[in-house]
C-alpha positions as CSV (number, residue, x, y, z in Angstrom):
1,M,181.1,-24.1,-27.5
2,R,178.4,-25.4,-25.1
3,V,174.7,-24.8,-26.0
4,L,171.8,-24.9,-23.6
5,G,168.5,-26.0,-25.0
6,L,165.2,-25.0,-23.4
7,D,161.9,-26.7,-24.1
8,V,159.3,-24.4,-22.6
9,G,156.0,-25.8,-21.5
10,R,153.1,-24.5,-19.4
11,R,154.2,-26.1,-16.2
12,R,157.9,-27.2,-16.7
13,I,160.9,-26.3,-18.8
14,G,163.1,-29.1,-20.1
15,V,166.8,-28.3,-20.2
16,A,169.4,-30.0,-22.4
17,L,173.1,-29.3,-22.6
18,S,175.5,-29.9,-25.4
19,D,178.9,-31.5,-25.2
20,P,181.9,-29.0,-25.3
21,T,182.0,-29.1,-29.1
22,G,178.3,-28.2,-29.4
23,T,177.6,-31.4,-31.5
24,I,175.5,-33.6,-29.3
25,A,173.1,-32.6,-26.5
26,Q,171.4,-34.6,-23.8
27,S,168.9,-34.0,-21.1
28,L,170.2,-32.1,-18.1
29,T,167.2,-31.2,-15.9
30,V,163.6,-30.1,-15.7
31,L,162.7,-26.7,-14.1
32,P,159.3,-26.0,-12.7
33,R,157.7,-22.8,-13.9
34,T,157.5,-21.2,-10.5
35,G,158.0,-17.6,-11.6
36,R,160.0,-15.6,-14.1
37,R,162.7,-14.4,-11.7
38,S,163.3,-17.9,-10.3
39,V,163.5,-19.5,-13.7
40,L,165.8,-16.8,-15.1
41,A,168.0,-17.1,-12.0
42,E,168.3,-20.9,-12.5
43,V,169.1,-20.6,-16.2
44,A,171.8,-18.0,-15.3
45,R,173.2,-20.4,-12.8
46,L,173.4,-23.2,-15.4
47,V,175.0,-20.9,-17.9
48,E,177.7,-19.9,-15.4
49,R,178.2,-23.5,-14.1
50,Y,178.6,-25.1,-17.5
51,G,180.2,-22.2,-19.5
52,V,177.3,-21.9,-21.9
53,E,177.8,-19.6,-24.9
54,R,174.5,-20.0,-26.6
55,I,170.9,-20.7,-25.6
56,V,168.3,-22.2,-28.0
57,I,164.6,-22.1,-27.2
58,G,162.3,-24.6,-28.8
59,L,159.3,-23.5,-30.8
60,P,156.2,-24.9,-29.1
61,R,154.1,-27.1,-31.5
62,R,151.3,-29.5,-31.1
63,L,151.7,-33.1,-32.2
64,D,149.9,-32.3,-35.4
65,G,152.5,-29.6,-36.2
66,S,150.2,-26.6,-35.7
């Protein structure tokens, strides 16, 4: 089962993709935050292209954990 990980920032969204077993993930691409529709369309394209079954969105935190 492939998992797509999203690390959402103010200006960019980091995207990682797991291996087919869902065990190990590595960086795939970085998406600019140009608008909700364009970002969702790109995520949908990645889901279709790689057969993603789950999406995980990171919890934004500061370096001090707050």
